[in-house]
N, C-alpha and C positions, 0 to 999 in steps of 0.2 A: 399503584400500591401493590406490593406482593400479596397474593391471595393464598388460599389453602395449599395448592400444589407447590407454589414457590417456597412457602414457609416450611412445608413438609420436606422438600428437597434439601433446603439449607440445614434443617434440624438433623436429618439423617447424615448429611455430610459432616456436620460438626461432631455428632456422636461417634462416627467412625474414626475421627481424628483426635478428639480431646477427652473422650470418656476415660476415666481413671487417672487423668492428670490432676495436678494440684495447683491451685491458684496461689501464688506466693505473694503477689502485691498487686494493687490496683491504682491506676491513675485515672482521674476524671477531669475533663476539661472545665473551663470557666463558664460556659454557656449554661444557663439554668433550664432551658426548655427541655432537653432530653431526660432530665431527672424527675421521675415521678415519685420516687422515694428520696429522702434526704441523702446527700452525698456521704455523710458519716455512717449512715445506716447501711448503705450499699457496700462501702469499704469494709465495715465490721462484719457483715454477713459473708462476703466473698473471700476475704483473705484467710489463708491457711485452710481452705476447704477443698476437698477432693470432689471432682465432677463425677457424680455417680451415674448420671445419664443425661441425655439431651433429647427432648421430644417436643412435639407441637401440641398446643392447646388452642383451638380456633386459629387466629392469625398471629399467635404469640409463640416465640421460641422459649422453652422452659429448660433451664439448667437445674437439675436436682443436685443438691449439695449435701455433703456429709463431712464430719470432722476428718481432716486429713493430716493436719500438722504440717510442718515444713519438711519437704523431702530432702532438702539440702542440709538440714540441721536436726537430725533425729535425736531424741532424748534417750540416753542410756537407762537401762533398768536400775543401775546403781544410783544415778542421779534422781530418778523418780522415787526411789525409796527414801532418799534423804529429804526430799521436798515434803513440806507439811501441807502444801496447797492441794485442795481437792481437785480431781480431774474435771475439766470442762464438760458440761452436759452435751450429749450427742444432739446434733441439729440435723437429723436425717430428713426432716421435712422442710428445711430451708431451701428456698428456690430463688434463682435469678431469672427475672422475667424480661424479655426483650421484645418490644414491638417495633417493627422496622419502619412504620409510617410510609411515606411516599418514596423516599430515596435511600432508606437505611440499608447498610450492609454489615454483615458480621463475618470477619475474615480471620483466618489463621495465618500468621505471618512469621517470618524469621525476624529476629531482633534487629538485624542490620538493614532490613528493608525500610526504605524511606517512609516516614509517617505522612499520610495524606493530610491536606489542609483541614478538612472537616472531620477529623477524628475526635470523638468526644469521650472515648473510654479505651483504656489499654489494660488488659489483665495479663501479667507476666506469669508464665507457667513453669513448673518445675522441670519440664522437658526442655526448656530453653526457648520455646516458641512464645508467641503472644497472640492473644485474642483481641481484636480491635473492632470497635464499633464506629463506623463512618456514616455520616448522614448530612449531606450538604444543606438540605432544606429544614432540618431540625424538627420534623414532625414525628420522628421515632421517639420511643420512650424506654427508659431503663428503670426497673424497680426490683424490689425484693419482696418475697411473700412466703407464706406457708400454705400448702394445700390449695394452690391456685386452680380455679375452675373458670371455664368460659361461661358467658351469660346465656348462650343458646345451646341447642342440640348439636352434637357432632354429626356432620353430614354423612360421613362414611360409616357411622355406627347406628344412627337412628333407625328404628323399625318403621315399616310402611304405615301402620296404623297411627303411630305418633307423628309421622311426617304429614299425613293427611289432616290430622287434628290441628297442626300448626297454622294451616291456612283457611280452615273452615270458618266461614262467617266474616272474614276480613274484607273490608271494602276497598282497601288499597290495591293498586295495580300489582299483579303477581311479580313483576320485576322488582318493585320496591320491597315487597314482602320477602323475596329471596335475599335481598341485600340487608335485611334487618338482622343484625348480629344477635339480637335477643331471641330470635327464632332459630336461625341456623348460624353457627359460628364458623366463619371461614370463607363462605361463598362471596365473591366479589363481582365486579362488573363484567369481566371477561367470561367467567364460567356461568354466570346467570344467563347471558346472551346465548352462549353456545348450548346450554342445556335446554333453554326454551325453544331454540330452533329445532333441535333433535326431537323434542316432544311435540312439535307442531303447534305451539301456543304463542300467541302474540304477547309482547311484554306489557301492553296497556290493559289487557284483560283483568277485570277485578278478580282477586283471589277467590272471593265467595262465589263467583260464577262458574268456577271450574268443577267439573264432575269428578266423582271418585276415580273414574277410569282415566281422566286426563291427569289428575294428580298422581295416580299410580304410574302413569307413563313418565311424568316429570321426575318422580322419585328415582326411577331407573336411569334416566338420562343424566341427572345430577351426579349420581355415583359413577356412572360410566365415564362422563367427561372428566371428573376429578381424578379418577384412577388412570385414565389415559395420559392426562397432563403430568401427573406425578411420574409416570413411567418415562416421559420424555423430558423430565427435569424442569417443568414449568414453562411459562411463556415469557420470553425476553422482548417486550415491546417498548421498554423505557430504560430504566437504570438497573434492572434486576440481573444479578449474577449469583451463583451459588457460593458455598463456602470456599471453593477453590478459585473463585473469580471467573467461572465459566458460565456461558449463557445457556438457556434452555432451548427446546426445539418445538414446543407445542404450538407456538405462533404460526408454524408452517401448516398446522392442521385446522386453523380457524376457518369456520364456514360462514360466519356472519360478522363477528367482531372486527372492527376496523376496515370493513370491506364496503363501505357506503358507495353506491353507484356502480359497483362491480356486479357481474352476473352471478346469480345464485348457482351454486355448484350442482344443484339438483334440477331446477326448472328453467334456469337462464333469466329469470326475472331480476331486475336490478335490486340490489339490497338497499333498504331505506334506513335512515337514522332519525330517531326522535329523541327528545329530551323528556325524561320522566323524573320528577322530583330532583332536578338539577343534574341528573346523570344521563349520559348518552346511552341509547339503546339501539342495537342493530338487529334487523329482522328481515325476513323475506315475506312480502305481502301476499304471496301466493301459497307458500308452503305452511305458513303459520296463520291459524284462524283464531 
């Protein structure tokens, strides 16, 4: 599943390519699973809206929308004067929310490009291009909202004191706590493992057992790992590609994730893998205490 760095990379790529464009029409597939909002609501919210911005909230891609009208059929001032209909209210807070799930992709395509088999949404843009949501396993979700917020704190913005308070007194393993989206929104399996390794903390440690010094160290490594991964375009270990269909490179910097049985890059001890709350966790038994 794409985590914070991958979603951030995709959102930035989309913003650079479609910000300011107008959604002229929307097609939605027949599969019900990807639609978290009603199809009619999604279409009504998106059509004839200008994309004011694209950004990330937690693991979600958020398109901020505003009334844009139809770029191909502008209404003249003379026609507007003759019409008795009141102008439509501005919907500056309307948002299109995309969660990629396990295998979802959000691609900017030319209209003549072949539509992939598992395409569940196509938004035709005034520029002539198309925004397509492709998701073979259908764990991704499409919805519309206003003022969308993540359930937990933003890992790259949370202050040290607030970060420490998130884990104080929690009896769950620190790895599970890091993955709890109600605490931190965006951190997933890869970056939790990599952050814990750099902080020298074993994933099974109870969150409540960590000292303030250890949590302070973890705070630094979480932000360090996420920023490095964003700079390298995320980790392509499965189906992830960015808005241009390109893979990321942070998987080449993984120190423990996916390296079970291989030597630790620091001490040469074999990397171990354990399962915590149904999730694989990779760590060095020598470097992490």
